All heavy atoms as TSV, in Angstrom:
chain	resi	resn	atom	element	x	y	z
A	1	ILE	N	N	0.846	-1.175	0.000
A	1	ILE	CA	C	0.000	0.000	0.000
A	1	ILE	C	C	0.889	1.235	0.000
A	1	ILE	O	O	1.756	1.367	0.853
A	1	ILE	CB	C	-0.936	0.014	1.229
A	1	ILE	CG1	C	-1.903	-1.155	1.150
A	1	ILE	CG2	C	-1.666	1.325	1.343
A	1	ILE	CD1	C	-2.796	-1.274	2.357
A	2	SER	N	N	0.649	2.096	-0.909
A	2	SER	CA	C	1.401	3.345	-0.986
A	2	SER	C	C	1.035	4.247	0.187
A	2	SER	O	O	-0.127	4.379	0.552
A	2	SER	CB	C	1.059	4.044	-2.305
A	2	SER	OG	O	1.657	5.301	-2.362
A	3	GLY	N	N	2.040	4.844	0.806
A	3	GLY	CA	C	1.808	5.790	1.895
A	3	GLY	C	C	1.550	5.171	3.252
A	3	GLY	O	O	1.224	5.876	4.201
A	4	ALA	N	N	1.717	3.849	3.382
A	4	ALA	CA	C	1.555	3.203	4.688
A	4	ALA	C	C	2.770	3.547	5.557
A	4	ALA	O	O	3.848	3.838	5.052
A	4	ALA	CB	C	1.441	1.688	4.529
A	5	VAL	N	N	2.589	3.501	6.863
A	5	VAL	CA	C	3.675	3.779	7.797
A	5	VAL	C	C	4.186	2.453	8.362
A	5	VAL	O	O	3.421	1.686	8.934
A	5	VAL	CB	C	3.208	4.694	8.952
A	5	VAL	CG1	C	4.335	4.907	9.957
A	5	VAL	CG2	C	2.718	6.024	8.413
A	6	VAL	N	N	5.467	2.194	8.154
A	6	VAL	CA	C	6.114	1.005	8.719
A	6	VAL	C	C	7.071	1.503	9.793
A	6	VAL	O	O	7.855	2.419	9.564
A	6	VAL	CB	C	6.878	0.212	7.636
A	6	VAL	CG1	C	7.553	-1.011	8.248
A	6	VAL	CG2	C	5.947	-0.192	6.506
A	7	GLN	N	N	6.967	0.905	10.975
A	7	GLN	CA	C	7.839	1.302	12.081
A	7	GLN	C	C	8.682	0.118	12.517
A	7	GLN	O	O	8.214	-1.016	12.528
A	7	GLN	CB	C	7.023	1.797	13.271
A	7	GLN	CG	C	6.278	3.077	12.985
A	7	GLN	CD	C	5.570	3.600	14.205
A	7	GLN	OE1	O	4.953	2.859	14.952
A	7	GLN	NE2	N	5.660	4.904	14.404
A	8	VAL	N	N	9.932	0.418	12.863
A	8	VAL	CA	C	10.832	-0.599	13.400
A	8	VAL	C	C	11.277	-0.127	14.783
A	8	VAL	O	O	11.705	1.006	14.954
A	8	VAL	CB	C	12.032	-0.879	12.462
A	8	VAL	CG1	C	12.877	0.339	12.231
A	8	VAL	CG2	C	12.871	-2.029	12.989
A	9	LYS	N	N	11.118	-1.013	15.763
A	9	LYS	CA	C	11.482	-0.697	17.142
A	9	LYS	C	C	12.665	-1.543	17.574
A	9	LYS	O	O	12.640	-2.773	17.460
A	9	LYS	CB	C	10.322	-0.967	18.091
A	9	LYS	CG	C	10.653	-0.622	19.545
A	9	LYS	CD	C	9.681	-1.214	20.558
A	9	LYS	CE	C	8.337	-0.596	20.527
A	9	LYS	NZ	N	7.469	-1.083	21.629
A	10	ASP	N	N	13.719	-0.881	18.029
A	10	ASP	CA	C	14.890	-1.541	18.597
A	10	ASP	C	C	14.461	-2.065	19.966
A	10	ASP	O	O	14.103	-1.285	20.850
A	10	ASP	CB	C	16.015	-0.504	18.722
A	10	ASP	CG	C	17.282	-1.038	19.344
A	10	ASP	OD1	O	17.214	-1.817	20.326
A	10	ASP	OD2	O	18.358	-0.627	18.884
A	11	MET	N	N	14.461	-3.370	20.152
A	11	MET	CA	C	13.956	-3.954	21.389
A	11	MET	C	C	14.932	-3.800	22.554
A	11	MET	O	O	14.570	-4.071	23.690
A	11	MET	CB	C	13.601	-5.425	21.175
A	11	MET	CG	C	12.494	-5.614	20.140
A	11	MET	SD	S	10.997	-4.640	20.480
A	11	MET	CE	C	10.352	-5.539	21.873
A	12	ARG	N	N	16.141	-3.315	22.302
A	12	ARG	CA	C	17.096	-3.055	23.382
A	12	ARG	C	C	16.895	-1.636	23.923
A	12	ARG	O	O	16.799	-1.425	25.115
A	12	ARG	CB	C	18.528	-3.247	22.896
A	12	ARG	CG	C	19.553	-3.078	24.005
A	12	ARG	CD	C	20.958	-3.338	23.536
A	12	ARG	NE	N	21.114	-4.727	23.121
A	12	ARG	CZ	C	22.120	-5.181	22.387
A	12	ARG	NH1	N	23.058	-4.359	21.967
A	12	ARG	NH2	N	22.189	-6.446	22.060
A	13	THR	N	N	16.848	-0.650	23.027
A	13	THR	CA	C	16.739	0.752	23.458
A	13	THR	C	C	15.312	1.291	23.393
A	13	THR	O	O	15.044	2.374	23.899
A	13	THR	CB	C	17.608	1.657	22.570
A	13	THR	OG1	O	17.076	1.640	21.234
A	13	THR	CG2	C	19.057	1.217	22.574
A	14	LEU	N	N	14.420	0.548	22.701
A	14	LEU	CA	C	13.025	0.939	22.458
A	14	LEU	C	C	12.903	2.146	21.528
A	14	LEU	O	O	11.837	2.730	21.395
A	14	LEU	CB	C	12.259	1.182	23.767
A	14	LEU	CG	C	12.242	-0.003	24.730
A	14	LEU	CD1	C	11.449	0.336	25.972
A	14	LEU	CD2	C	11.701	-1.259	24.057
A	15	GLN	N	N	13.993	2.502	20.845
A	15	GLN	CA	C	13.960	3.573	19.853
A	15	GLN	C	C	13.143	3.103	18.653
A	15	GLN	O	O	13.280	1.964	18.195
A	15	GLN	CB	C	15.368	3.931	19.399
A	15	GLN	CG	C	15.399	5.003	18.344
A	15	GLN	CD	C	16.813	5.292	17.842
A	15	GLN	OE1	O	17.735	4.511	18.068
A	15	GLN	NE2	N	16.975	6.398	17.163
A	16	VAL	N	N	12.281	3.991	18.131
A	16	VAL	CA	C	11.418	3.665	16.999
A	16	VAL	C	C	11.794	4.545	15.815
A	16	VAL	O	O	11.956	5.758	15.949
A	16	VAL	CB	C	9.929	3.881	17.360
A	16	VAL	CG1	C	9.036	3.632	16.153
A	16	VAL	CG2	C	9.524	2.987	18.525
A	17	ARG	N	N	11.925	3.909	14.646
A	17	ARG	CA	C	12.130	4.630	13.391
A	17	ARG	C	C	10.949	4.332	12.484
A	17	ARG	O	O	10.428	3.210	12.484
A	17	ARG	CB	C	13.428	4.177	12.709
A	17	ARG	CG	C	14.635	4.559	13.511
A	17	ARG	CD	C	15.974	4.150	12.942
A	17	ARG	NE	N	16.014	3.570	11.631
A	17	ARG	CZ	C	17.040	2.848	11.186
A	17	ARG	NH1	N	18.086	2.621	11.961
A	17	ARG	NH2	N	17.027	2.347	9.983
A	18	SER	N	N	10.532	5.329	11.720
A	18	SER	CA	C	9.379	5.175	10.834
A	18	SER	C	C	9.785	5.379	9.382
A	18	SER	O	O	10.722	6.118	9.086
A	18	SER	CB	C	8.296	6.202	11.185
A	18	SER	OG	O	7.832	6.007	12.491
A	19	TYR	N	N	9.032	4.726	8.495
A	19	TYR	CA	C	9.254	4.872	7.069
A	19	TYR	C	C	7.890	4.894	6.393
A	19	TYR	O	O	7.014	4.103	6.751
A	19	TYR	CB	C	10.077	3.698	6.532
A	19	TYR	CG	C	10.499	3.856	5.100
A	19	TYR	CD1	C	11.685	4.499	4.773
A	19	TYR	CD2	C	9.704	3.381	4.060
A	19	TYR	CE1	C	12.082	4.651	3.463
A	19	TYR	CE2	C	10.090	3.539	2.747
A	19	TYR	CZ	C	11.272	4.174	2.448
A	19	TYR	OH	O	11.653	4.331	1.144
A	20	ILE	N	N	7.699	5.784	5.437
A	20	ILE	CA	C	6.461	5.831	4.656
A	20	ILE	C	C	6.723	5.076	3.360
A	20	ILE	O	O	7.709	5.358	2.664
A	20	ILE	CB	C	6.051	7.292	4.365
A	20	ILE	CG1	C	6.001	8.035	5.660
A	20	ILE	CG2	C	4.798	7.334	3.519
A	20	ILE	CD1	C	4.837	8.806	6.025
A	21	THR	N	N	5.853	4.109	3.045
A	21	THR	CA	C	6.080	3.273	1.872
A	21	THR	C	C	6.011	4.082	0.583
A	21	THR	O	O	5.324	5.094	0.500
A	21	THR	CB	C	5.069	2.115	1.802
A	21	THR	OG1	O	3.748	2.647	1.757
A	21	THR	CG2	C	5.220	1.181	2.991
A	22	GLN	N	N	6.732	3.595	-0.392
A	22	GLN	CA	C	6.786	4.219	-1.706
A	22	GLN	C	C	5.506	3.903	-2.484
A	22	GLN	O	O	4.635	3.180	-2.005
A	22	GLN	CB	C	8.013	3.711	-2.456
A	22	GLN	CG	C	9.304	4.011	-1.720
A	22	GLN	CD	C	10.510	3.315	-2.351
A	22	GLN	OE1	O	10.426	2.702	-3.399
A	22	GLN	NE2	N	11.644	3.416	-1.681
A	23	SER	N	N	5.402	4.391	-3.708
A	23	SER	CA	C	4.198	4.188	-4.518
A	23	SER	C	C	3.926	2.711	-4.789
A	23	SER	O	O	2.780	2.314	-4.983
A	23	SER	CB	C	4.306	4.955	-5.837
A	23	SER	OG	O	5.425	4.509	-6.570
A	24	ASP	N	N	4.968	1.877	-4.767
A	24	ASP	CA	C	4.789	0.436	-4.989
A	24	ASP	C	C	4.594	-0.333	-3.677
A	24	ASP	O	O	4.544	-1.561	-3.676
A	24	ASP	CB	C	5.972	-0.136	-5.763
A	24	ASP	CG	C	7.306	0.051	-5.041
A	24	ASP	OD1	O	7.329	0.601	-3.922
A	24	ASP	OD2	O	8.334	-0.361	-5.608
A	25	GLY	N	N	4.518	0.387	-2.551
A	25	GLY	CA	C	4.313	-0.262	-1.261
A	25	GLY	C	C	5.586	-0.757	-0.608
A	25	GLY	O	O	5.553	-1.352	0.466
A	26	MET	N	N	6.726	-0.509	-1.224
A	26	MET	CA	C	8.000	-0.993	-0.694
A	26	MET	C	C	8.537	-0.046	0.388
A	26	MET	O	O	8.254	1.146	0.369
A	26	MET	CB	C	9.029	-1.115	-1.817
A	26	MET	CG	C	8.636	-2.063	-2.927
A	26	MET	SD	S	8.564	-3.779	-2.414
A	26	MET	CE	C	10.288	-4.140	-2.261
A	27	TYR	N	N	9.311	-0.613	1.291
A	27	TYR	CA	C	9.987	0.155	2.335
A	27	TYR	C	C	11.352	-0.468	2.566
A	27	TYR	O	O	11.603	-1.603	2.174
A	27	TYR	CB	C	9.170	0.175	3.633
A	27	TYR	CG	C	9.067	-1.180	4.302
A	27	TYR	CD1	C	9.951	-1.531	5.321
A	27	TYR	CD2	C	8.113	-2.109	3.921
A	27	TYR	CE1	C	9.878	-2.772	5.936
A	27	TYR	CE2	C	8.025	-3.343	4.522
A	27	TYR	CZ	C	8.912	-3.673	5.522
A	27	TYR	OH	O	8.847	-4.897	6.124
A	28	HIS	N	N	12.239	0.298	3.199
A	28	HIS	CA	C	13.603	-0.192	3.423
A	28	HIS	C	C	14.186	0.481	4.655
A	28	HIS	O	O	14.129	1.701	4.783
A	28	HIS	CB	C	14.471	0.145	2.201
A	28	HIS	CG	C	15.899	-0.200	2.379
A	28	HIS	ND1	N	16.394	-1.468	2.205
A	28	HIS	CD2	C	16.959	0.560	2.729
A	28	HIS	CE1	C	17.698	-1.459	2.446
A	28	HIS	NE2	N	18.062	-0.241	2.768
A	29	PHE	N	N	14.705	-0.322	5.560
A	29	PHE	CA	C	15.440	0.195	6.708
A	29	PHE	C	C	16.891	-0.229	6.552
A	29	PHE	O	O	17.169	-1.381	6.249
A	29	PHE	CB	C	14.890	-0.356	8.025
A	29	PHE	CG	C	13.566	0.198	8.411
A	29	PHE	CD1	C	12.404	-0.523	8.208
A	29	PHE	CD2	C	13.463	1.457	8.984
A	29	PHE	CE1	C	11.176	-0.006	8.566
A	29	PHE	CE2	C	12.238	1.983	9.346
A	29	PHE	CZ	C	11.090	1.254	9.137
A	30	SER	N	N	17.815	0.686	6.780
A	30	SER	CA	C	19.232	0.344	6.721
A	30	SER	C	C	19.855	0.578	8.090
A	30	SER	O	O	19.273	1.240	8.943
A	30	SER	CB	C	19.939	1.189	5.662
A	30	SER	OG	O	19.836	2.558	5.994
A	31	GLY	N	N	21.025	0.021	8.276
A	31	GLY	CA	C	21.755	0.227	9.515
A	31	GLY	C	C	21.248	-0.582	10.692
A	31	GLY	O	O	21.559	-0.261	11.836
A	32	LEU	N	N	20.470	-1.641	10.435
A	32	LEU	CA	C	20.016	-2.492	11.542
A	32	LEU	C	C	21.153	-3.415	11.954
A	32	LEU	O	O	21.893	-3.926	11.116
A	32	LEU	CB	C	18.795	-3.307	11.115
A	32	LEU	CG	C	17.577	-2.506	10.671
A	32	LEU	CD1	C	16.439	-3.446	10.298
A	32	LEU	CD2	C	17.137	-1.521	11.740
A	33	ARG	N	N	21.286	-3.626	13.235
A	33	ARG	CA	C	22.375	-4.460	13.758
A	33	ARG	C	C	21.931	-5.920	13.874
A	33	ARG	O	O	20.782	-6.202	14.205
A	33	ARG	CB	C	22.813	-3.937	15.118
A	33	ARG	CG	C	23.462	-2.567	15.006
A	33	ARG	CD	C	23.878	-1.986	16.305
A	33	ARG	NE	N	24.414	-2.961	17.255
A	33	ARG	CZ	C	24.823	-2.662	18.463
A	33	ARG	NH1	N	24.765	-1.415	18.890
A	33	ARG	NH2	N	25.294	-3.579	19.264
A	34	ALA	N	N	22.853	-6.823	13.635
A	34	ALA	CA	C	22.557	-8.254	13.682
A	34	ALA	C	C	22.441	-8.778	15.114
A	34	ALA	O	O	21.918	-9.869	15.330
A	34	ALA	CB	C	23.633	-9.037	12.938
A	35	ASP	N	N	22.889	-8.001	16.113
A	35	ASP	CA	C	22.865	-8.482	17.500
A	35	ASP	C	C	21.706	-7.880	18.309
A	35	ASP	O	O	21.731	-7.904	19.532
A	35	ASP	CB	C	24.197	-8.185	18.182
A	35	ASP	CG	C	24.521	-6.702	18.276
A	35	ASP	OD1	O	23.969	-5.915	17.484
A	35	ASP	OD2	O	25.321	-6.330	19.148
A	36	ILE	N	N	20.702	-7.355	17.621
A	36	ILE	CA	C	19.547	-6.751	18.289
A	36	ILE	C	C	18.271	-7.279	17.650
A	36	ILE	O	O	18.186	-7.409	16.432
A	36	ILE	CB	C	19.592	-5.208	18.172
A	36	ILE	CG1	C	20.793	-4.659	18.928
A	36	ILE	CG2	C	18.298	-4.571	18.675
A	36	ILE	CD1	C	20.984	-3.161	18.791
A	37	ASP	N	N	17.268	-7.597	18.482
A	37	ASP	CA	C	15.945	-7.942	17.974
A	37	ASP	C	C	15.201	-6.657	17.635
A	37	ASP	O	O	15.349	-5.636	18.321
A	37	ASP	CB	C	15.131	-8.704	19.026
A	37	ASP	CG	C	15.610	-10.131	19.233
A	37	ASP	OD1	O	16.175	-10.720	18.295
A	37	ASP	OD2	O	15.383	-10.658	20.330
A	38	TYR	N	N	14.374	-6.709	16.584
A	38	TYR	CA	C	13.557	-5.574	16.179
A	38	TYR	C	C	12.111	-6.024	16.041
A	38	TYR	O	O	11.843	-7.159	15.652
A	38	TYR	CB	C	14.020	-5.017	14.829
A	38	TYR	CG	C	15.402	-4.419	14.869
A	38	TYR	CD1	C	16.521	-5.175	14.556
A	38	TYR	CD2	C	15.591	-3.093	15.241
A	38	TYR	CE1	C	17.790	-4.633	14.604
A	38	TYR	CE2	C	16.866	-2.542	15.294
A	38	TYR	CZ	C	17.956	-3.318	14.976
A	38	TYR	OH	O	19.214	-2.779	15.026
A	39	GLN	N	N	11.195	-5.123	16.346
A	39	GLN	CA	C	9.775	-5.381	16.140
A	39	GLN	C	C	9.298	-4.417	15.053
A	39	GLN	O	O	9.547	-3.208	15.138
A	39	GLN	CB	C	8.982	-5.160	17.421
A	39	GLN	CG	C	7.509	-5.476	17.258
A	39	GLN	CD	C	6.749	-5.214	18.535
A	39	GLN	OE1	O	6.643	-4.081	18.976
A	39	GLN	NE2	N	6.241	-6.270	19.124
A	40	LEU	N	N	8.615	-4.955	14.048
A	40	LEU	CA	C	8.109	-4.137	12.955
A	40	LEU	C	C	6.588	-4.133	12.962
A	40	LEU	O	O	5.962	-5.172	13.216
A	40	LEU	CB	C	8.598	-4.674	11.607
A	40	LEU	CG	C	10.080	-4.456	11.331
A	40	LEU	CD1	C	10.886	-5.638	11.769
A	40	LEU	CD2	C	10.294	-4.161	9.876
A	41	THR	N	N	6.018	-2.977	12.680
A	41	THR	CA	C	4.573	-2.839	12.555
A	41	THR	C	C	4.278	-2.010	11.315
A	41	THR	O	O	5.136	-1.260	10.835
A	41	THR	CB	C	3.945	-2.151	13.785
A	41	THR	OG1	O	4.558	-0.875	13.961
A	41	THR	CG2	C	4.123	-2.973	15.046
A	42	ALA	N	N	3.055	-2.144	10.806
A	42	ALA	CA	C	2.650	-1.367	9.631
A	42	ALA	C	C	1.198	-0.957	9.799
A	42	ALA	O	O	0.387	-1.712	10.335
A	42	ALA	CB	C	2.830	-2.189	8.358
A	43	LYS	N	N	0.883	0.266	9.323
A	43	LYS	CA	C	-0.505	0.708	9.349
A	43	LYS	C	C	-0.738	1.755	8.277
A	43	LYS	O	O	0.193	2.439	7.829
A	43	LYS	CB	C	-0.906	1.226	10.717
A	43	LYS	CG	C	-0.285	2.517	11.140
A	43	LYS	CD	C	-0.804	2.902	12.511
A	43	LYS	CE	C	-0.386	4.313	12.857
A	43	LYS	NZ	N	-1.010	4.781	14.068
A	44	SER	N	N	-1.984	1.830	7.873
A	44	SER	CA	C	-2.417	2.816	6.890
A	44	SER	C	C	-3.866	3.148	7.208
A	44	SER	O	O	-4.742	2.275	7.124
A	44	SER	CB	C	-2.295	2.257	5.471
A	44	SER	OG	O	-2.767	3.209	4.531
A	45	GLY	N	N	-4.113	4.370	7.618
A	45	GLY	CA	C	-5.467	4.751	8.020
A	45	GLY	C	C	-5.937	3.906	9.183
A	45	GLY	O	O	-5.241	3.789	10.190
A	46	ASP	N	N	-7.087	3.251	9.026
A	46	ASP	CA	C	-7.610	2.400	10.105
A	46	ASP	C	C	-7.251	0.925	9.907
A	46	ASP	O	O	-7.757	0.058	10.603
A	46	ASP	CB	C	-9.119	2.575	10.254
A	46	ASP	CG	C	-9.899	2.185	9.004
A	46	ASP	OD1	O	-9.265	1.991	7.951
A	46	ASP	OD2	O	-11.132	2.097	9.083
A	47	ALA	N	N	-6.363	0.626	8.969
A	47	ALA	CA	C	-5.897	-0.739	8.738
A	47	ALA	C	C	-4.497	-0.904	9.328
A	47	ALA	O	O	-3.672	-0.001	9.255
A	47	ALA	CB	C	-5.872	-1.052	7.247
A	48	SER	N	N	-4.270	-2.064	9.930
A	48	SER	CA	C	-2.948	-2.318	10.509
A	48	SER	C	C	-2.606	-3.800	10.390
A	48	SER	O	O	-3.464	-4.633	10.094
A	48	SER	CB	C	-2.919	-1.894	11.983
A	48	SER	OG	O	-3.855	-2.640	12.724
A	49	ALA	N	N	-1.354	-4.105	10.617
A	49	ALA	CA	C	-0.858	-5.476	10.585
A	49	ALA	C	C	-0.352	-5.841	11.973
A	49	ALA	O	O	0.103	-4.984	12.721
A	49	ALA	CB	C	0.264	-5.609	9.566
A	50	ALA	N	N	-0.410	-7.113	12.276
A	50	ALA	CA	C	0.118	-7.599	13.550
A	50	ALA	C	C	1.628	-7.371	13.566
A	50	ALA	O	O	2.293	-7.457	12.529
A	50	ALA	CB	C	-0.186	-9.077	13.717
A	51	PRO	N	N	2.188	-7.069	14.737
A	51	PRO	CA	C	3.643	-6.866	14.841
A	51	PRO	C	C	4.411	-8.120	14.427
A	51	PRO	O	O	3.954	-9.237	14.659
A	51	PRO	CB	C	3.858	-6.575	16.324
A	51	PRO	CG	C	2.535	-6.182	16.852
A	51	PRO	CD	C	1.521	-6.883	16.008
A	52	ARG	N	N	5.553	-7.917	13.805
A	52	ARG	CA	C	6.437	-9.010	13.412
A	52	ARG	C	C	7.796	-8.766	14.045
A	52	ARG	O	O	8.195	-7.618	14.237
A	52	ARG	CB	C	6.605	-9.045	11.888
A	52	ARG	CG	C	5.333	-9.030	11.075
A	52	ARG	CD	C	4.857	-10.372	10.564
A	52	ARG	NE	N	5.837	-11.232	10.002
A	52	ARG	CZ	C	6.117	-11.350	8.707
A	52	ARG	NH1	N	5.530	-10.607	7.830
A	52	ARG	NH2	N	7.010	-12.220	8.309
A	53	THR	N	N	8.514	-9.836	14.342
A	53	THR	CA	C	9.824	-9.713	14.971
A	53	THR	C	C	10.926	-10.140	14.014
A	53	THR	O	O	10.821	-11.182	13.367
A	53	THR	CB	C	9.898	-10.577	16.248
A	53	THR	OG1	O	8.902	-10.123	17.163
A	53	THR	CG2	C	11.261	-10.481	16.899
A	54	LEU	N	N	11.961	-9.320	13.936
A	54	LEU	CA	C	13.184	-9.672	13.229
A	54	LEU	C	C	14.182	-10.050	14.316
A	54	LEU	O	O	14.638	-9.198	15.074
A	54	LEU	CB	C	13.692	-8.495	12.399
A	54	LEU	CG	C	14.980	-8.722	11.617
A	54	LEU	CD1	C	14.828	-9.891	10.655
A	54	LEU	CD2	C	15.365	-7.463	10.875
A	55	SER	N	N	14.473	-11.325	14.404
A	55	SER	CA	C	15.265	-11.872	15.502
A	55	SER	C	C	16.756	-11.893	15.195
A	55	SER	O	O	17.165	-11.980	14.030
A	55	SER	CB	C	14.796	-13.304	15.781
A	55	SER	OG	O	15.667	-13.966	16.667
A	56	ILE	N	N	17.560	-11.859	16.254
A	56	ILE	CA	C	19.007	-11.989	16.093
A	56	ILE	C	C	19.367	-13.363	15.519
A	56	ILE	O	O	20.452	-13.550	14.999
A	56	ILE	CB	C	19.764	-11.749	17.420
A	56	ILE	CG1	C	19.351	-12.759	18.473
A	56	ILE	CG2	C	19.581	-10.341	17.887
A	56	ILE	CD1	C	20.164	-12.685	19.757
A	57	PHE	N	N	18.436	-14.306	15.588
A	57	PHE	CA	C	18.691	-15.650	15.076
A	57	PHE	C	C	18.393	-15.762	13.583
A	57	PHE	O	O	18.637	-16.791	12.972
A	57	PHE	CB	C	17.887	-16.677	15.862
A	57	PHE	CG	C	18.254	-16.699	17.314
A	57	PHE	CD1	C	17.379	-16.210	18.269
A	57	PHE	CD2	C	19.486	-17.169	17.736
A	57	PHE	CE1	C	17.724	-16.205	19.612
A	57	PHE	CE2	C	19.844	-17.164	19.073
A	57	PHE	CZ	C	18.954	-16.683	20.011
A	58	ASP	N	N	17.856	-14.705	12.984
A	58	ASP	CA	C	17.592	-14.667	11.542
A	58	ASP	C	C	18.903	-14.316	10.854
A	58	ASP	O	O	19.429	-13.226	11.017
A	58	ASP	CB	C	16.524	-13.612	11.238
A	58	ASP	CG	C	16.070	-13.646	9.798
A	58	ASP	OD1	O	16.870	-14.005	8.914
A	58	ASP	OD2	O	14.904	-13.305	9.553
A	59	THR	N	N	19.449	-15.233	10.090
A	59	THR	CA	C	20.776	-15.041	9.511
A	59	THR	C	C	20.757	-14.505	8.077
A	59	THR	O	O	21.808	-14.412	7.445
A	59	THR	CB	C	21.561	-16.366	9.540
A	59	THR	OG1	O	20.822	-17.349	8.796
A	59	THR	CG2	C	21.791	-16.832	10.960
A	60	ARG	N	N	19.595	-14.145	7.564
A	60	ARG	CA	C	19.536	-13.604	6.198
A	60	ARG	C	C	20.254	-12.257	6.138
A	60	ARG	O	O	20.128	-11.448	7.051
A	60	ARG	CB	C	18.080	-13.385	5.758
A	60	ARG	CG	C	17.293	-14.657	5.637
A	60	ARG	CD	C	15.870	-14.360	5.263
A	60	ARG	NE	N	15.174	-13.783	6.429
A	60	ARG	CZ	C	13.923	-13.373	6.412
A	60	ARG	NH1	N	13.215	-13.442	5.301
A	60	ARG	NH2	N	13.361	-12.881	7.492
A	61	LYS	N	N	20.985	-12.037	5.054
A	61	LYS	CA	C	21.654	-10.743	4.882
A	61	LYS	C	C	20.624	-9.653	4.638
A	61	LYS	O	O	20.714	-8.562	5.180
A	61	LYS	CB	C	22.652	-10.807	3.730
A	61	LYS	CG	C	23.349	-9.492	3.515
A	61	LYS	CD	C	24.388	-9.556	2.452
A	61	LYS	CE	C	24.828	-8.144	2.226
A	61	LYS	NZ	N	25.994	-7.828	1.721
A	62	ASP	N	N	19.630	-9.938	3.816
A	62	ASP	CA	C	18.536	-9.009	3.529
A	62	ASP	C	C	17.231	-9.665	3.948
A	62	ASP	O	O	16.745	-10.568	3.270
A	62	ASP	CB	C	18.485	-8.659	2.037
A	62	ASP	CG	C	19.699	-7.870	1.575
A	62	ASP	OD1	O	20.124	-6.970	2.321
A	62	ASP	OD2	O	20.210	-8.162	0.485
A	63	ALA	N	N	16.693	-9.242	5.056
A	63	ALA	CA	C	15.433	-9.796	5.551
A	63	ALA	C	C	14.279	-9.078	4.861
A	63	ALA	O	O	14.253	-7.856	4.786
A	63	ALA	CB	C	15.333	-9.627	7.055
A	64	VAL	N	N	13.335	-9.848	4.352
A	64	VAL	CA	C	12.155	-9.289	3.696
A	64	VAL	C	C	10.942	-9.634	4.540
A	64	VAL	O	O	10.719	-10.800	4.874
A	64	VAL	CB	C	11.995	-9.859	2.266
A	64	VAL	CG1	C	10.699	-9.366	1.637
A	64	VAL	CG2	C	13.184	-9.496	1.408
A	65	MET	N	N	10.169	-8.610	4.900
A	65	MET	CA	C	8.951	-8.822	5.677
A	65	MET	C	C	7.798	-8.151	4.954
A	65	MET	O	O	7.805	-6.939	4.748
A	65	MET	CB	C	9.092	-8.272	7.080
A	65	MET	CG	C	10.083	-9.015	7.901
A	65	MET	SD	S	9.867	-8.645	9.632
A	65	MET	CE	C	10.725	-10.000	10.346
A	66	ASN	N	N	6.833	-8.966	4.558
A	66	ASN	CA	C	5.630	-8.460	3.918
A	66	ASN	C	C	4.519	-8.383	4.959
A	66	ASN	O	O	4.410	-9.257	5.822
A	66	ASN	CB	C	5.207	-9.381	2.776
A	66	ASN	CG	C	6.239	-9.422	1.674
A	66	ASN	OD1	O	6.691	-8.397	1.205
A	66	ASN	ND2	N	6.626	-10.618	1.274
A	67	PHE	N	N	3.711	-7.361	4.863
A	67	PHE	CA	C	2.615	-7.170	5.803
A	67	PHE	C	C	1.289	-7.211	5.075
A	67	PHE	O	O	1.180	-6.732	3.945
A	67	PHE	CB	C	2.726	-5.796	6.510
A	67	PHE	CG	C	3.857	-5.718	7.476
A	67	PHE	CD1	C	5.084	-5.210	7.104
A	67	PHE	CD2	C	3.693	-6.160	8.781
A	67	PHE	CE1	C	6.126	-5.133	7.998
A	67	PHE	CE2	C	4.732	-6.092	9.690
A	67	PHE	CZ	C	5.940	-5.584	9.302
A	68	LYS	N	N	0.281	-7.779	5.736
A	68	LYS	CA	C	-1.093	-7.731	5.249
A	68	LYS	C	C	-1.860	-6.848	6.211
A	68	LYS	O	O	-1.945	-7.149	7.408
A	68	LYS	CB	C	-1.712	-9.121	5.193
A	68	LYS	CG	C	-3.135	-9.084	4.693
A	68	LYS	CD	C	-3.751	-10.449	4.655
A	68	LYS	CE	C	-5.176	-10.285	4.174
A	68	LYS	NZ	N	-5.970	-11.455	4.441
A	69	LEU	N	N	-2.381	-5.735	5.708
A	69	LEU	CA	C	-3.102	-4.789	6.555
A	69	LEU	C	C	-4.577	-5.169	6.585
A	69	LEU	O	O	-5.211	-5.348	5.560
A	69	LEU	CB	C	-2.938	-3.366	6.017
A	69	LEU	CG	C	-1.489	-2.863	5.943
A	69	LEU	CD1	C	-1.449	-1.468	5.355
A	69	LEU	CD2	C	-0.847	-2.864	7.300
A	70	ASP	N	N	-5.120	-5.298	7.792
A	70	ASP	CA	C	-6.529	-5.611	8.000
A	70	ASP	C	C	-7.192	-4.468	8.753
A	70	ASP	O	O	-6.594	-3.903	9.667
A	70	ASP	CB	C	-6.675	-6.900	8.824
A	70	ASP	CG	C	-6.153	-8.119	8.084
A	70	ASP	OD1	O	-6.465	-8.260	6.885
A	70	ASP	OD2	O	-5.436	-8.910	8.710
A	71	LYS	N	N	-8.419	-4.150	8.362
A	71	LYS	CA	C	-9.166	-3.111	9.086
A	71	LYS	C	C	-9.599	-3.651	10.429
A	71	LYS	O	O	-9.933	-4.808	10.570
A	71	LYS	CB	C	-10.373	-2.657	8.274
A	71	LYS	CG	C	-9.955	-1.889	7.060
A	71	LYS	CD	C	-11.098	-1.144	6.473
A	71	LYS	CE	C	-10.582	-0.360	5.284
A	71	LYS	NZ	N	-11.401	0.739	4.959
A	72	LYS	N	N	-9.556	-2.779	11.413
A	72	LYS	CA	C	-9.952	-3.170	12.779
A	72	LYS	C	C	-11.450	-3.164	12.924
A	72	LYS	O	O	-12.183	-2.547	12.290
A	72	LYS	CB	C	-9.323	-2.242	13.799
A	72	LYS	CG	C	-7.847	-2.409	13.864
A	72	LYS	CD	C	-7.272	-1.537	14.947
A	72	LYS	CE	C	-5.792	-1.757	15.035
A	72	LYS	NZ	N	-5.154	-1.002	16.052
């Protein structure tokens, strides 16, 4: 979804960074550390997705997380 807000929360410091999706619905976070768990959420208007966790045990170099937004 274009213009959705995706947030990533550092589970160690609880710092949150936000990204607004591009016209194709894509988003990208850089500079994430491999030794920290992150929680990602997405929402657009009154639709949101359940939080997802990017774990330190995930060894992918480029982690891809797709979200399905459901209206509440």
